All heavy atoms as a GROMACS GRO file, in nm:
protein
  604
    1MET      N    1   2.713 -31.361  -6.061
    1MET     CA    2   2.682 -31.249  -6.147
    1MET      C    3   2.724 -31.285  -6.290
    1MET      O    4   2.827 -31.347  -6.311
    1MET     CB    5   2.758 -31.125  -6.098
    1MET     CG    6   2.742 -31.006  -6.188
    1MET     SD    7   2.804 -30.849  -6.122
    1MET     CE    8   2.977 -30.882  -6.100
    2LYS      N    9   2.644 -31.245  -6.386
    2LYS     CA   10   2.678 -31.263  -6.527
    2LYS      C   11   2.744 -31.136  -6.578
    2LYS      O   12   2.695 -31.026  -6.554
    2LYS     CB   13   2.554 -31.293  -6.609
    2LYS     CG   14   2.491 -31.426  -6.578
    2LYS     CD   15   2.372 -31.452  -6.667
    2LYS     CE   16   2.313 -31.588  -6.637
    2LYS     NZ   17   2.202 -31.618  -6.727
    3VAL      N   18   2.858 -31.154  -6.648
    3VAL     CA   19   2.935 -31.040  -6.696
    3VAL      C   20   2.959 -31.055  -6.846
    3VAL      O   21   3.004 -31.160  -6.891
    3VAL     CB   22   3.071 -31.030  -6.622
    3VAL    CG1   23   3.151 -30.912  -6.672
    3VAL    CG2   24   3.052 -31.022  -6.473
    4LEU      N   25   2.932 -30.949  -6.920
    4LEU     CA   26   2.964 -30.942  -7.062
    4LEU      C   27   3.071 -30.836  -7.079
    4LEU      O   28   3.052 -30.721  -7.037
    4LEU     CB   29   2.841 -30.907  -7.146
    4LEU     CG   30   2.868 -30.880  -7.294
    4LEU    CD1   31   2.915 -31.006  -7.364
    4LEU    CD2   32   2.744 -30.824  -7.361
    5ILE      N   33   3.182 -30.874  -7.138
    5ILE     CA   34   3.290 -30.780  -7.165
    5ILE      C   35   3.302 -30.766  -7.315
    5ILE      O   36   3.321 -30.865  -7.385
    5ILE     CB   37   3.423 -30.828  -7.104
    5ILE    CG1   38   3.409 -30.839  -6.952
    5ILE    CG2   39   3.538 -30.736  -7.142
    5ILE    CD1   40   3.528 -30.901  -6.882
    6LYS      N   41   3.293 -30.642  -7.364
    6LYS     CA   42   3.309 -30.621  -7.508
    6LYS      C   43   3.433 -30.538  -7.530
    6LYS      O   44   3.471 -30.456  -7.447
    6LYS     CB   45   3.187 -30.555  -7.571
    6LYS     CG   46   3.169 -30.411  -7.539
    6LYS     CD   47   3.054 -30.353  -7.620
    6LYS     CE   48   3.045 -30.205  -7.591
    6LYS     NZ   49   3.058 -30.122  -7.705
    7SER      N   50   3.497 -30.564  -7.643
    7SER     CA   51   3.621 -30.493  -7.673
    7SER      C   52   3.635 -30.472  -7.824
    7SER      O   53   3.618 -30.566  -7.901
    7SER     CB   54   3.741 -30.571  -7.622
    7SER     OG   55   3.861 -30.505  -7.657
    8PRO      N   56   3.669 -30.350  -7.865
    8PRO     CA   57   3.696 -30.322  -8.005
    8PRO      C   58   3.846 -30.317  -8.036
    8PRO      O   59   3.885 -30.301  -8.150
    8PRO     CB   60   3.633 -30.184  -8.025
    8PRO     CG   61   3.658 -30.115  -7.894
    8PRO     CD   62   3.647 -30.226  -7.790
    9TRP      N   63   3.933 -30.329  -7.933
    9TRP     CA   64   4.076 -30.310  -7.954
    9TRP      C   65   4.144 -30.434  -8.008
    9TRP      O   66   4.126 -30.544  -7.958
    9TRP     CB   67   4.143 -30.266  -7.825
    9TRP     CG   68   4.102 -30.129  -7.784
    9TRP    CD1   69   4.124 -30.012  -7.852
    9TRP    CD2   70   4.027 -30.092  -7.669
    9TRP    NE1   71   4.069 -29.907  -7.785
    9TRP    CE2   72   4.008 -29.952  -7.672
    9TRP    CE3   73   3.974 -30.164  -7.563
    9TRP    CZ2   74   3.940 -29.883  -7.574
    9TRP    CZ3   75   3.906 -30.096  -7.464
    9TRP    CH2   76   3.890 -29.957  -7.471
   10GLY      N   77   4.228 -30.412  -8.109
   10GLY     CA   78   4.302 -30.520  -8.173
   10GLY      C   79   4.451 -30.507  -8.152
   10GLY      O   80   4.496 -30.442  -8.057
   11SER      N   81   4.528 -30.563  -8.242
   11SER     CA   82   4.673 -30.568  -8.228
   11SER      C   83   4.739 -30.432  -8.232
   11SER      O   84   4.849 -30.415  -8.180
   11SER     CB   85   4.732 -30.657  -8.336
   11SER     OG   86   4.701 -30.606  -8.464
   12ASP      N   87   4.672 -30.331  -8.288
   12ASP     CA   88   4.729 -30.197  -8.291
   12ASP      C   89   4.728 -30.131  -8.153
   12ASP      O   90   4.798 -30.033  -8.129
   12ASP     CB   91   4.658 -30.108  -8.393
   12ASP     CG   92   4.509 -30.095  -8.365
   12ASP    OD1   93   4.450 -30.189  -8.309
   12ASP    OD2   94   4.452 -29.990  -8.401
   13GLU      N   95   4.649 -30.185  -8.062
   13GLU     CA   96   4.642 -30.139  -7.922
   13GLU      C   97   4.659 -30.262  -7.832
   13GLU      O   98   4.567 -30.302  -7.762
   13GLU     CB   99   4.507 -30.072  -7.895
   13GLU     CG  100   4.485 -29.941  -7.967
   13GLU     CD  101   4.557 -29.825  -7.899
   13GLU    OE1  102   4.610 -29.843  -7.786
   13GLU    OE2  103   4.560 -29.718  -7.959
   14SER      N  104   4.777 -30.320  -7.836
   14SER     CA  105   4.799 -30.450  -7.773
   14SER      C  106   4.768 -30.453  -7.624
   14SER      O  107   4.713 -30.550  -7.574
   14SER     CB  108   4.941 -30.499  -7.798
   14SER     OG  109   5.035 -30.407  -7.746
   15THR      N  110   4.802 -30.347  -7.552
   15THR     CA  111   4.776 -30.346  -7.408
   15THR      C  112   4.626 -30.339  -7.382
   15THR      O  113   4.572 -30.416  -7.301
   15THR     CB  114   4.849 -30.228  -7.341
   15THR    OG1  115   4.989 -30.242  -7.369
   15THR    CG2  116   4.828 -30.230  -7.190
   16LYS      N  117   4.557 -30.251  -7.452
   16LYS     CA  118   4.412 -30.240  -7.436
   16LYS      C  119   4.344 -30.370  -7.481
   16LYS      O  120   4.246 -30.414  -7.420
   16LYS     CB  121   4.356 -30.123  -7.515
   16LYS     CG  122   4.392 -29.988  -7.456
   16LYS     CD  123   4.334 -29.876  -7.540
   16LYS     CE  124   4.371 -29.741  -7.485
   16LYS     NZ  125   4.317 -29.632  -7.569
   17ALA      N  126   4.395 -30.431  -7.586
   17ALA     CA  127   4.336 -30.556  -7.636
   17ALA      C  128   4.344 -30.666  -7.531
   17ALA      O  129   4.252 -30.746  -7.516
   17ALA     CB  130   4.406 -30.599  -7.764
   18SER      N  131   4.451 -30.670  -7.457
   18SER     CA  132   4.468 -30.776  -7.357
   18SER      C  133   4.380 -30.754  -7.234
   18SER      O  134   4.347 -30.851  -7.164
   18SER     CB  135   4.614 -30.787  -7.314
   18SER     OG  136   4.650 -30.680  -7.229
   19PHE      N  137   4.340 -30.631  -7.207
   19PHE     CA  138   4.260 -30.603  -7.088
   19PHE      C  139   4.130 -30.682  -7.085
   19PHE      O  140   4.088 -30.729  -6.980
   19PHE     CB  141   4.231 -30.455  -7.073
   19PHE     CG  142   4.347 -30.372  -7.026
   19PHE    CD1  143   4.350 -30.236  -7.049
   19PHE    CD2  144   4.453 -30.430  -6.959
   19PHE    CE1  145   4.457 -30.159  -7.006
   19PHE    CE2  146   4.561 -30.354  -6.916
   19PHE     CZ  147   4.563 -30.218  -6.939
   20ALA      N  148   4.064 -30.695  -7.198
   20ALA     CA  149   3.937 -30.768  -7.202
   20ALA      C  150   3.958 -30.912  -7.154
   20ALA      O  151   3.878 -30.963  -7.074
   20ALA     CB  152   3.878 -30.767  -7.342
   21PHE      N  153   4.064 -30.974  -7.199
   21PHE     CA  154   4.093 -31.112  -7.160
   21PHE      C  155   4.139 -31.120  -7.014
   21PHE      O  156   4.099 -31.210  -6.942
   21PHE     CB  157   4.198 -31.172  -7.254
   21PHE     CG  158   4.151 -31.183  -7.395
   21PHE    CD1  159   4.172 -31.080  -7.485
   21PHE    CD2  160   4.082 -31.294  -7.439
   21PHE    CE1  161   4.127 -31.088  -7.616
   21PHE    CE2  162   4.035 -31.304  -7.569
   21PHE     CZ  163   4.059 -31.201  -7.658
   22GLN      N  164   4.221 -31.024  -6.972
   22GLN     CA  165   4.266 -31.020  -6.832
   22GLN      C  166   4.147 -31.004  -6.738
   22GLN      O  167   4.137 -31.074  -6.637
   22GLN     CB  168   4.364 -30.904  -6.810
   22GLN     CG  169   4.494 -30.916  -6.884
   22GLN     CD  170   4.589 -31.016  -6.819
   22GLN    OE1  171   4.566 -31.066  -6.710
   22GLN    NE2  172   4.697 -31.047  -6.889
   23HIS      N  173   4.057 -30.911  -6.772
   23HIS     CA  174   3.940 -30.887  -6.686
   23HIS      C  175   3.847 -31.008  -6.686
   23HIS      O  176   3.793 -31.045  -6.581
   23HIS     CB  177   3.866 -30.761  -6.731
   23HIS     CG  178   3.942 -30.636  -6.704
   23HIS    ND1  179   3.950 -30.533  -6.795
   23HIS    CD2  180   4.014 -30.596  -6.596
   23HIS    CE1  181   4.023 -30.436  -6.745
   23HIS    NE2  182   4.063 -30.471  -6.625
   24ALA      N  183   3.826 -31.066  -6.803
   24ALA     CA  184   3.740 -31.185  -6.811
   24ALA      C  185   3.795 -31.296  -6.723
   24ALA      O  186   3.719 -31.362  -6.649
   24ALA     CB  187   3.727 -31.232  -6.955
   25ASN      N  188   3.925 -31.318  -6.728
   25ASN     CA  189   3.987 -31.423  -6.646
   25ASN      C  190   3.969 -31.392  -6.498
   25ASN      O  191   3.940 -31.482  -6.418
   25ASN     CB  192   4.135 -31.438  -6.679
   25ASN     CG  193   4.158 -31.496  -6.817
   25ASN    OD1  194   4.067 -31.555  -6.876
   25ASN    ND2  195   4.277 -31.480  -6.869
   26ALA      N  196   3.987 -31.266  -6.459
   26ALA     CA  197   3.973 -31.228  -6.319
   26ALA      C  198   3.829 -31.252  -6.270
   26ALA      O  199   3.808 -31.304  -6.159
   26ALA     CB  200   4.012 -31.082  -6.299
   27PHE      N  201   3.731 -31.214  -6.351
   27PHE     CA  202   3.591 -31.237  -6.314
   27PHE      C  203   3.562 -31.387  -6.301
   27PHE      O  204   3.496 -31.431  -6.207
   27PHE     CB  205   3.495 -31.175  -6.415
   27PHE     CG  206   3.468 -31.028  -6.392
   27PHE    CD1  207   3.508 -30.934  -6.484
   27PHE    CD2  208   3.400 -30.986  -6.280
   27PHE    CE1  209   3.482 -30.799  -6.464
   27PHE    CE2  210   3.373 -30.852  -6.258
   27PHE     CZ  211   3.414 -30.756  -6.351
   28ALA      N  212   3.613 -31.466  -6.395
   28ALA     CA  213   3.590 -31.610  -6.390
   28ALA      C  214   3.654 -31.671  -6.266
   28ALA      O  215   3.594 -31.757  -6.200
   28ALA     CB  216   3.644 -31.677  -6.516
   29GLU      N  217   3.774 -31.626  -6.233
   29GLU     CA  218   3.843 -31.678  -6.115
   29GLU      C  219   3.769 -31.640  -5.986
   29GLU      O  220   3.781 -31.709  -5.885
   29GLU     CB  221   3.987 -31.628  -6.112
   29GLU     CG  222   4.072 -31.694  -6.220
   29GLU     CD  223   4.204 -31.624  -6.246
   29GLU    OE1  224   4.242 -31.532  -6.169
   29GLU    OE2  225   4.269 -31.659  -6.347
   30ALA      N  226   3.692 -31.532  -5.991
   30ALA     CA  227   3.613 -31.489  -5.876
   30ALA      C  228   3.478 -31.559  -5.870
   30ALA      O  229   3.396 -31.532  -5.783
   30ALA     CB  230   3.594 -31.338  -5.878
   31GLY      N  231   3.452 -31.648  -5.967
   31GLY     CA  232   3.331 -31.728  -5.966
   31GLY      C  233   3.215 -31.673  -6.047
   31GLY      O  234   3.104 -31.724  -6.037
   32HIS      N  235   3.240 -31.572  -6.129
   32HIS     CA  236   3.134 -31.514  -6.210
   32HIS      C  237   3.124 -31.583  -6.347
   32HIS      O  238   3.222 -31.640  -6.395
   32HIS     CB  239   3.158 -31.364  -6.230
   32HIS     CG  240   3.164 -31.288  -6.102
   32HIS    ND1  241   3.054 -31.265  -6.022
   32HIS    CD2  242   3.269 -31.232  -6.036
   32HIS    CE1  243   3.089 -31.197  -5.916
   32HIS    NE2  244   3.220 -31.176  -5.921
   33GLU      N  245   3.008 -31.575  -6.405
   33GLU     CA  246   2.985 -31.627  -6.540
   33GLU      C  247   3.021 -31.515  -6.639
   33GLU      O  248   2.963 -31.407  -6.633
   33GLU     CB  249   2.839 -31.668  -6.557
   33GLU     CG  250   2.809 -31.731  -6.691
   33GLU     CD  251   2.662 -31.770  -6.703
   33GLU    OE1  252   2.598 -31.800  -6.600
   33GLU    OE2  253   2.613 -31.770  -6.817
   34VAL      N  254   3.116 -31.542  -6.726
   34VAL     CA  255   3.171 -31.438  -6.813
   34VAL      C  256   3.157 -31.477  -6.959
   34VAL      O  257   3.169 -31.595  -6.996
   34VAL     CB  258   3.320 -31.412  -6.783
   34VAL    CG1  259   3.373 -31.295  -6.863
   34VAL    CG2  260   3.342 -31.390  -6.635
   35ARG      N  261   3.137 -31.377  -7.042
   35ARG     CA  262   3.134 -31.394  -7.186
   35ARG      C  263   3.208 -31.275  -7.247
   35ARG      O  264   3.191 -31.162  -7.202
   35ARG     CB  265   2.990 -31.398  -7.236
   35ARG     CG  266   2.976 -31.417  -7.386
   35ARG     CD  267   2.830 -31.430  -7.424
   35ARG     NE  268   2.770 -31.549  -7.369
   35ARG     CZ  269   2.760 -31.665  -7.434
   35ARG    NH1  270   2.802 -31.676  -7.557
   35ARG    NH2  271   2.703 -31.770  -7.376
   36LEU      N  272   3.291 -31.301  -7.348
   36LEU     CA  273   3.362 -31.195  -7.420
   36LEU      C  274   3.295 -31.171  -7.555
   36LEU      O  275   3.255 -31.267  -7.623
   36LEU     CB  276   3.507 -31.234  -7.446
   36LEU     CG  277   3.607 -31.207  -7.335
   36LEU    CD1  278   3.738 -31.278  -7.365
   36LEU    CD2  279   3.630 -31.060  -7.318
   37PHE      N  280   3.285 -31.045  -7.593
   37PHE     CA  281   3.231 -31.009  -7.723
   37PHE      C  282   3.331 -30.917  -7.791
   37PHE      O  283   3.359 -30.807  -7.743
   37PHE     CB  284   3.096 -30.938  -7.708
   37PHE     CG  285   3.031 -30.902  -7.838
   37PHE    CD1  286   2.978 -31.002  -7.920
   37PHE    CD2  287   3.022 -30.771  -7.877
   37PHE    CE1  288   2.918 -30.968  -8.040
   37PHE    CE2  289   2.962 -30.736  -7.998
   37PHE     CZ  290   2.910 -30.835  -8.079
   38LEU      N  291   3.391 -30.966  -7.900
   38LEU     CA  292   3.491 -30.888  -7.974
   38LEU      C  293   3.427 -30.829  -8.098
   38LEU      O  294   3.352 -30.896  -8.168
   38LEU     CB  295   3.609 -30.978  -8.013
   38LEU     CG  296   3.678 -31.053  -7.899
   38LEU    CD1  297   3.790 -31.139  -7.955
   38LEU    CD2  298   3.729 -30.958  -7.792
   39LEU      N  299   3.458 -30.704  -8.125
   39LEU     CA  300   3.406 -30.639  -8.245
   39LEU      C  301   3.516 -30.558  -8.311
   39LEU      O  302   3.620 -30.532  -8.252
   39LEU     CB  303   3.285 -30.550  -8.210
   39LEU     CG  304   3.308 -30.440  -8.108
   39LEU    CD1  305   3.224 -30.318  -8.146
   39LEU    CD2  306   3.263 -30.488  -7.970
   40GLY      N  307   3.493 -30.522  -8.435
   40GLY     CA  308   3.590 -30.441  -8.509
   40GLY      C  309   3.725 -30.508  -8.520
   40GLY      O  310   3.736 -30.627  -8.550
   41GLU      N  311   3.830 -30.431  -8.490
   41GLU     CA  312   3.966 -30.481  -8.500
   41GLU      C  313   3.994 -30.598  -8.405
   41GLU      O  314   4.082 -30.680  -8.430
   41GLU     CB  315   4.066 -30.368  -8.474
   41GLU     CG  316   4.075 -30.265  -8.585
   41GLU     CD  317   4.124 -30.326  -8.714
   41GLU    OE1  318   4.219 -30.406  -8.712
   41GLU    OE2  319   4.065 -30.293  -8.819
   42ALA      N  320   3.922 -30.605  -8.296
   42ALA     CA  321   3.946 -30.712  -8.197
   42ALA      C  322   3.919 -30.850  -8.254
   42ALA      O  323   3.975 -30.948  -8.206
   42ALA     CB  324   3.861 -30.688  -8.073
   43THR      N  325   3.835 -30.860  -8.356
   43THR     CA  326   3.806 -30.992  -8.414
   43THR      C  327   3.930 -31.056  -8.474
   43THR      O  328   3.940 -31.178  -8.478
   43THR     CB  329   3.694 -30.984  -8.520
   43THR    OG1  330   3.736 -30.897  -8.625
   43THR    CG2  331   3.564 -30.932  -8.460
   44ASN      N  332   4.025 -30.974  -8.517
   44ASN     CA  333   4.150 -31.026  -8.574
   44ASN      C  334   4.235 -31.099  -8.471
   44ASN      O  335   4.324 -31.177  -8.507
   44ASN     CB  336   4.231 -30.915  -8.640
   44ASN     CG  337   4.164 -30.862  -8.764
   44ASN    OD1  338   4.108 -30.939  -8.842
   44ASN    ND2  339   4.167 -30.732  -8.783
   45LEU      N  340   4.210 -31.074  -8.343
   45LEU     CA  341   4.288 -31.141  -8.239
   45LEU      C  342   4.265 -31.291  -8.237
   45LEU      O  343   4.344 -31.365  -8.181
   45LEU     CB  344   4.252 -31.082  -8.101
   45LEU     CG  345   4.286 -30.936  -8.079
   45LEU    CD1  346   4.228 -30.888  -7.947
   45LEU    CD2  347   4.437 -30.914  -8.083
   46MET      N  348   4.159 -31.337  -8.300
   46MET     CA  349   4.129 -31.479  -8.302
   46MET      C  350   4.204 -31.554  -8.412
   46MET      O  351   4.194 -31.676  -8.423
   46MET     CB  352   3.978 -31.503  -8.316
   46MET     CG  353   3.897 -31.455  -8.196
   46MET     SD  354   3.939 -31.541  -8.042
   46MET     CE  355   4.066 -31.439  -7.969
   47LYS      N  356   4.282 -31.482  -8.492
   47LYS     CA  357   4.371 -31.545  -8.590
   47LYS      C  358   4.500 -31.583  -8.517
   47LYS      O  359   4.559 -31.501  -8.446
   47LYS     CB  360   4.402 -31.449  -8.705
   47LYS     CG  361   4.281 -31.410  -8.785
   47LYS     CD  362   4.320 -31.311  -8.892
   47LYS     CE  363   4.199 -31.264  -8.971
   47LYS     NZ  364   4.236 -31.158  -9.066
   48ASP      N  365   4.544 -31.706  -8.534
   48ASP     CA  366   4.663 -31.754  -8.462
   48ASP      C  367   4.783 -31.664  -8.478
   48ASP      O  368   4.853 -31.634  -8.381
   48ASP     CB  369   4.699 -31.896  -8.506
   48ASP     CG  370   4.604 -32.001  -8.451
   48ASP    OD1  371   4.539 -31.974  -8.348
   48ASP    OD2  372   4.595 -32.109  -8.512
   49GLN      N  373   4.811 -31.619  -8.601
   49GLN     CA  374   4.930 -31.538  -8.624
   49GLN      C  375   4.922 -31.404  -8.552
   49GLN      O  376   5.024 -31.351  -8.507
   49GLN     CB  377   4.960 -31.520  -8.773
   49GLN     CG  378   4.857 -31.441  -8.851
   49GLN     CD  379   4.746 -31.524  -8.909
   49GLN    OE1  380   4.711 -31.630  -8.858
   49GLN    NE2  381   4.688 -31.479  -9.018
   50VAL      N  382   4.803 -31.349  -8.538
   50VAL     CA  383   4.786 -31.222  -8.465
   50VAL      C  384   4.794 -31.247  -8.316
   50VAL      O  385   4.865 -31.177  -8.242
   50VAL     CB  386   4.653 -31.152  -8.503
   50VAL    CG1  387   4.633 -31.025  -8.423
   50VAL    CG2  388   4.649 -31.123  -8.653
   51LEU      N  389   4.722 -31.347  -8.268
   51LEU     CA  390   4.723 -31.382  -8.125
   51LEU      C  391   4.865 -31.407  -8.075
   51LEU      O  392   4.902 -31.360  -7.967
   51LEU     CB  393   4.635 -31.506  -8.103
   51LEU     CG  394   4.617 -31.550  -7.958
   51LEU    CD1  395   4.534 -31.450  -7.880
   51LEU    CD2  396   4.551 -31.686  -7.954
   52ASN      N  397   4.945 -31.475  -8.154
   52ASN     CA  398   5.082 -31.506  -8.114
   52ASN      C  399   5.175 -31.384  -8.119
   52ASN      O  400   5.281 -31.385  -8.057
   52ASN     CB  401   5.139 -31.617  -8.201
   52ASN     CG  402   5.071 -31.750  -8.175
   52ASN    OD1  403   5.029 -31.778  -8.064
   52ASN    ND2  404   5.060 -31.831  -8.277
   53ALA      N  405   5.135 -31.279  -8.191
   53ALA     CA  406   5.221 -31.162  -8.208
   53ALA      C  407   5.193 -31.051  -8.107
   53ALA      O  408   5.274 -30.960  -8.093
   53ALA     CB  409   5.205 -31.107  -8.350
   54VAL      N  410   5.082 -31.058  -8.037
   54VAL     CA  411   5.042 -30.949  -7.947
   54VAL      C  412   5.107 -30.966  -7.810
   54VAL      O  413   5.085 -31.066  -7.741
   54VAL     CB  414   4.888 -30.941  -7.934
   54VAL    CG1  415   4.848 -30.838  -7.830
   54VAL    CG2  416   4.826 -30.907  -8.069
   55THR      N  417   5.187 -30.866  -7.772
   55THR     CA  418   5.249 -30.864  -7.640
   55THR      C  419   5.222 -30.728  -7.578
   55THR      O  420   5.281 -30.628  -7.617
   55THR     CB  421   5.401 -30.888  -7.648
   55THR    OG1  422   5.424 -31.014  -7.712
   55THR    CG2  423   5.464 -30.889  -7.510
   56PRO      N  424   5.133 -30.722  -7.481
   56PRO     CA  425   5.100 -30.594  -7.416
   56PRO      C  426   5.213 -30.547  -7.325
   56PRO      O  427   5.294 -30.627  -7.278
   56PRO     CB  428   4.974 -30.626  -7.337
   56PRO     CG  429   4.978 -30.773  -7.316
   56PRO     CD  430   5.052 -30.831  -7.431
   57VAL      N  431   5.215 -30.418  -7.298
   57VAL     CA  432   5.315 -30.360  -7.209
   57VAL      C  433   5.280 -30.397  -7.065
   57VAL      O  434   5.170 -30.370  -7.018
   57VAL     CB  435   5.320 -30.207  -7.225
   57VAL    CG1  436   5.418 -30.145  -7.126
   57VAL    CG2  437   5.358 -30.170  -7.368
   58GLY      N  438   5.372 -30.463  -6.997
   58GLY     CA  439   5.354 -30.495  -6.856
   58GLY      C  440   5.269 -30.618  -6.826
   58GLY      O  441   5.240 -30.645  -6.710
   59TRP      N  442   5.230 -30.692  -6.928
   59TRP     CA  443   5.145 -30.810  -6.911
   59TRP      C  444   5.205 -30.924  -6.991
   59TRP      O  445   5.283 -30.902  -7.083
   59TRP     CB  446   5.003 -30.782  -6.960
   59TRP     CG  447   4.933 -30.678  -6.880
   59TRP    CD1  448   4.930 -30.544  -6.908
   59TRP    CD2  449   4.862 -30.694  -6.758
   59TRP    NE1  450   4.858 -30.477  -6.812
   59TRP    CE2  451   4.814 -30.567  -6.719
   59TRP    CE3  452   4.831 -30.804  -6.680
   59TRP    CZ2  453   4.739 -30.549  -6.603
   59TRP    CZ3  454   4.756 -30.786  -6.565
   59TRP    CH2  455   4.710 -30.659  -6.528
   60PRO      N  456   5.164 -31.048  -6.961
   60PRO     CA  457   5.213 -31.162  -7.040
   60PRO      C  458   5.163 -31.155  -7.184
   60PRO      O  459   5.064 -31.085  -7.211
   60PRO     CB  460   5.153 -31.284  -6.970
   60PRO     CG  461   5.095 -31.236  -6.843
   60PRO     CD  462   5.077 -31.089  -6.852
   61PRO      N  463   5.228 -31.224  -7.275
   61PRO     CA  464   5.179 -31.228  -7.414
   61PRO      C  465   5.033 -31.272  -7.418
   61PRO      O  466   4.988 -31.354  -7.336
   61PRO     CB  467   5.269 -31.332  -7.481
   61PRO     CG  468   5.393 -31.335  -7.397
   61PRO     CD  469   5.347 -31.306  -7.256
   62LEU      N  470   4.960 -31.220  -7.514
   62LEU     CA  471   4.817 -31.249  -7.522
   62LEU      C  472   4.791 -31.398  -7.540
   62LEU      O  473   4.692 -31.449  -7.490
   62LEU     CB  474   4.752 -31.168  -7.636
   62LEU     CG  475   4.601 -31.180  -7.646
   62LEU    CD1  476   4.532 -31.141  -7.515
   62LEU    CD2  477   4.548 -31.097  -7.761
   63ARG      N  478   4.880 -31.470  -7.607
   63ARG     CA  479   4.857 -31.614  -7.627
   63ARG      C  480   4.849 -31.686  -7.492
   63ARG      O  481   4.773 -31.780  -7.476
   63ARG     CB  482   4.964 -31.675  -7.716
   63ARG     CG  483   5.101 -31.682  -7.656
   63ARG     CD  484   5.204 -31.745  -7.749
   63ARG     NE  485   5.336 -31.734  -7.692
   63ARG     CZ  486   5.416 -31.628  -7.705
   63ARG    NH1  487   5.377 -31.525  -7.776
   63ARG    NH2  488   5.534 -31.626  -7.648
   64GLU      N  489   4.926 -31.641  -7.391
   64GLU     CA  490   4.921 -31.701  -7.258
   64GLU      C  491   4.790 -31.665  -7.187
   64GLU      O  492   4.727 -31.750  -7.123
   64GLU     CB  493   5.040 -31.656  -7.174
   64GLU     CG  494   5.173 -31.707  -7.224
   64GLU     CD  495   5.290 -31.653  -7.143
   64GLU    OE1  496   5.270 -31.605  -7.029
   64GLU    OE2  497   5.403 -31.658  -7.195
   65THR      N  498   4.752 -31.539  -7.197
   65THR     CA  499   4.627 -31.494  -7.134
   65THR      C  500   4.508 -31.563  -7.199
   65THR      O  501   4.415 -31.606  -7.130
   65THR     CB  502   4.614 -31.341  -7.147
   65THR    OG1  503   4.730 -31.280  -7.090
   65THR    CG2  504   4.490 -31.290  -7.077
   66PHE      N  505   4.512 -31.576  -7.332
   66PHE     CA  506   4.403 -31.642  -7.403
   66PHE      C  507   4.393 -31.790  -7.364
   66PHE      O  508   4.284 -31.844  -7.350
   66PHE     CB  509   4.418 -31.627  -7.554
   66PHE     CG  510   4.305 -31.688  -7.631
   66PHE    CD1  511   4.178 -31.631  -7.629
   66PHE    CD2  512   4.324 -31.804  -7.704
   66PHE    CE1  513   4.073 -31.688  -7.698
   66PHE    CE2  514   4.220 -31.862  -7.775
   66PHE     CZ  515   4.094 -31.804  -7.771
   67ALA      N  516   4.506 -31.854  -7.342
   67ALA     CA  517   4.506 -31.994  -7.299
   67ALA      C  518   4.433 -32.008  -7.166
   67ALA      O  519   4.357 -32.103  -7.145
   67ALA     CB  520   4.649 -32.047  -7.288
   68GLN      N  521   4.450 -31.912  -7.076
   68GLN     CA  522   4.378 -31.913  -6.949
   68GLN      C  523   4.229 -31.892  -6.972
   68GLN      O  524   4.146 -31.953  -6.905
   68GLN     CB  525   4.432 -31.804  -6.856
   68GLN     CG  526   4.573 -31.829  -6.810
   68GLN     CD  527   4.629 -31.712  -6.731
   68GLN    OE1  528   4.577 -31.601  -6.738
   68GLN    NE2  529   4.734 -31.737  -6.656
   69THR      N  530   4.196 -31.804  -7.066
   69THR     CA  531   4.055 -31.778  -7.100
   69THR      C  532   3.988 -31.907  -7.146
   69THR      O  533   3.876 -31.938  -7.105
   69THR     CB  534   4.046 -31.669  -7.209
   69THR    OG1  535   4.112 -31.550  -7.162
   69THR    CG2  536   3.902 -31.636  -7.243
   70VAL      N  537   4.058 -31.982  -7.229
   70VAL     CA  538   4.006 -32.111  -7.278
   70VAL      C  539   3.992 -32.209  -7.162
   70VAL      O  540   3.891 -32.279  -7.151
   70VAL     CB  541   4.097 -32.168  -7.389
   70VAL    CG1  542   4.059 -32.308  -7.426
   70VAL    CG2  543   4.094 -32.077  -7.511
   71GLU      N  544   4.091 -32.214  -7.073
   71GLU     CA  545   4.084 -32.304  -6.958
   71GLU      C  546   3.965 -32.275  -6.868
   71GLU      O  547   3.905 -32.365  -6.810
   71GLU     CB  548   4.213 -32.293  -6.875
   71GLU     CG  549   4.334 -32.357  -6.938
   71GLU     CD  550   4.460 -32.334  -6.858
   71GLU    OE1  551   4.453 -32.295  -6.739
   71GLU    OE2  552   4.569 -32.354  -6.914
   72HIS      N  553   3.929 -32.146  -6.857
   72HIS     CA  554   3.813 -32.106  -6.777
   72HIS      C  555   3.681 -32.134  -6.848
   72HIS      O  556   3.576 -32.121  -6.787
   72HIS     CB  557   3.820 -31.956  -6.742
   72HIS     CG  558   3.927 -31.919  -6.647
   72HIS    ND1  559   3.945 -31.980  -6.524
   72HIS    CD2  560   4.027 -31.826  -6.655
   72HIS    CE1  561   4.047 -31.925  -6.462
   72HIS    NE2  562   4.101 -31.832  -6.540
   73GLY      N  563   3.688 -32.171  -6.975
   73GLY     CA  564   3.567 -32.200  -7.050
   73GLY      C  565   3.487 -32.075  -7.086
   73GLY      O  566   3.365 -32.080  -7.102
   74ILE      N  567   3.555 -31.963  -7.098
   74ILE     CA  568   3.488 -31.837  -7.130
   74ILE      C  569   3.458 -31.832  -7.279
   74ILE      O  570   3.550 -31.838  -7.360
   74ILE     CB  571   3.575 -31.716  -7.089
   74ILE    CG1  572   3.601 -31.719  -6.938
   74ILE    CG2  573   3.510 -31.585  -7.131
   74ILE    CD1  574   3.702 -31.618  -6.890
   75PRO      N  575   3.331 -31.818  -7.315
   75PRO     CA  576   3.297 -31.807  -7.458
   75PRO      C  577   3.344 -31.674  -7.515
   75PRO      O  578   3.333 -31.569  -7.450
   75PRO     CB  579   3.145 -31.814  -7.461
   75PRO     CG  580   3.100 -31.848  -7.325
   75PRO     CD  581   3.213 -31.821  -7.231
   76VAL      N  582   3.400 -31.679  -7.636
   76VAL     CA  583   3.443 -31.558  -7.706
   76VAL      C  584   3.359 -31.548  -7.833
   76VAL      O  585   3.368 -31.634  -7.921
   76VAL     CB  586   3.595 -31.563  -7.741
   76VAL    CG1  587   3.635 -31.437  -7.816
   76VAL    CG2  588   3.678 -31.582  -7.616
   77ASN      N  589   3.278 -31.445  -7.839
   77ASN     CA  590   3.191 -31.423  -7.955
   77ASN      C  591   3.249 -31.311  -8.041
   77ASN      O  592   3.296 -31.212  -7.989
   77ASN     CB  593   3.051 -31.383  -7.910
   77ASN     CG  594   2.987 -31.492  -7.826
   77ASN    OD1  595   2.990 -31.485  -7.704
   77ASN    ND2  596   2.932 -31.592  -7.891
   78ILE      N  597   3.241 -31.333  -8.172
   78ILE     CA  598   3.285 -31.229  -8.265
   78ILE      C  599   3.174 -31.195  -8.362
   78ILE      O  600   3.082 -31.270  -8.380
   78ILE     CB  601   3.414 -31.268  -8.342
   78ILE    CG1  602   3.397 -31.401  -8.413
   78ILE    CG2  603   3.530 -31.276  -8.245
   78ILE    CD1  604   3.514 -31.438  -8.500
   0.00000   0.00000   0.00000
């Protein structure tokens, strides 16, 4: 199955911002073809200083989750 996940949430909503990456990783691990589409504030997550600063409640830091996203080869469009 092909899955497109879009997210407008950025560093001001760190937990919500991480969900797009968490879900994308889960779909990829289940064997689906996934693509992320970031818009609005979420585009700032692709800046290293922002990515390194986002720590969602109850989840690993976004930099760790994003590293998994890269390992899965999931395209991130902004």
